[in-house]
C-alpha positions as CSV (number, residue, x, y, z in Angstrom):
1,M,17.0,42.0,13.1
2,Q,15.7,39.9,10.2
3,E,16.8,36.7,12.0
4,D,14.7,37.7,15.0
5,T,11.7,38.1,12.7
6,M,12.3,34.7,11.2
7,T,12.8,33.1,14.6
8,E,9.5,34.6,15.8
9,A,7.7,33.4,12.7
10,I,9.0,29.9,13.2
11,E,7.9,30.0,16.9
12,H,4.4,31.1,15.8
13,L,4.4,28.2,13.2
14,E,5.4,25.7,15.9
15,N,2.8,27.0,18.3
16,W,0.1,26.8,15.6
17,C,1.1,23.3,14.5
18,T,1.1,22.2,18.2
19,D,-2.4,23.6,18.7
20,Q,-3.7,22.0,15.6
21,H,-2.1,18.7,16.6
22,K,-3.9,18.8,19.9
23,L,-7.3,19.6,18.3
24,L,-7.0,16.9,15.7
25,S,-5.8,14.4,18.2
26,K,-8.9,15.1,20.4
27,N,-11.2,14.9,17.3
28,L,-9.5,11.6,16.3
29,D,-10.0,10.1,19.8
30,L,-13.6,11.1,19.8
31,M,-14.2,9.7,16.3
32,E,-12.5,6.4,17.1
33,R,-14.5,6.1,20.3
34,G,-17.7,6.6,18.3
35,L,-18.5,9.9,20.1
36,L,-18.0,12.1,17.1
37,H,-19.4,11.4,13.6
38,T,-19.0,13.2,10.3
39,S,-21.5,13.1,7.5
40,E,-22.2,14.6,4.1
41,G,-25.4,15.4,2.4
42,R,-25.9,13.9,-1.1
43,V,-27.7,15.4,-4.1
44,G,-31.1,13.9,-4.3
45,G,-31.4,13.6,-0.5
46,G,-29.9,11.4,2.1
47,V,-27.0,11.7,4.4
48,V,-23.9,9.5,4.2
49,D,-21.7,8.8,7.2
50,T,-18.1,9.9,6.3
51,T,-16.5,9.2,9.7
52,D,-14.1,6.5,8.4
53,A,-12.9,8.8,5.7
54,S,-12.5,11.6,8.3
55,I,-10.5,9.4,10.5
56,A,-8.1,8.6,7.7
57,R,-7.8,12.2,6.7
58,T,-7.2,13.2,10.3
59,K,-4.5,10.6,10.7
60,E,-2.8,12.0,7.5
61,S,-3.0,15.5,8.8
62,L,-1.6,14.5,12.1
63,A,1.4,12.8,10.4
64,E,2.0,16.0,8.3
65,L,1.9,18.2,11.4
66,E,4.3,15.8,13.2
67,S,6.6,16.0,10.3
68,V,6.6,19.8,10.3
69,L,7.1,19.9,14.1
70,Q,10.0,17.5,13.8
71,I,11.7,19.7,11.1
72,I,11.3,22.7,13.3
73,R,12.7,20.9,16.4
74,D,15.6,19.5,14.4
75,D,16.4,22.9,13.0
76,S,16.2,24.5,16.5
77,A,18.5,21.8,18.0
78,E,21.0,22.3,15.1
79,Q,21.0,26.1,15.6
80,E,21.5,25.7,19.4
81,A,24.4,23.3,18.7
82,D,26.0,25.9,16.4
83,G,25.7,28.6,19.0
84,P,24.7,32.2,18.4
85,S,25.2,33.7,15.0
86,E,26.5,37.1,14.4
């Protein structure tokens, strides 16, 4: 019973990571093509374009999500190879 709950939680995590990866990938594509920009207001007025920094952070986030997804997939493959547990 507890194993089923854990399996379900891992499936939800995998789905969430996959969804986030899709969203971030789309945002990255739009930023790299110059169709999406980010900016930040500064004290004392003015706005600073932060698109380059956002691209870098998005790439880091994508790498982290890919790492988590790989861990989940590796663990799932290992469990399938081990067969059902009792």
